[in-house]
N, C-alpha and C positions, 0 to 999 in steps of 0.2 A: 697922208692926205688930211686936209682940213675938214672935209665933209665925208663922213663914213656912212651915215644913214640916209643921205640924200642920193637916190638913184640917178637922178638927172645930173647931179654934180659929178657923180662917179663916172658917168658916161662922158661928160665933158672933159674931166681930168684924164681919162683914158685916151681920148682923142689928142689932147695936148701932149701927152707923153709920147704918143706915136709920132706926132709931127716933130717934136724935139729930137727924138731918137733917129729920125730919118735923116 
């Protein structure tokens, strides 16, 4: 991940990963 300390970014990246995995 490019942003480890940014919680909002982590949430966004998590959603992106779910969408790409689906």
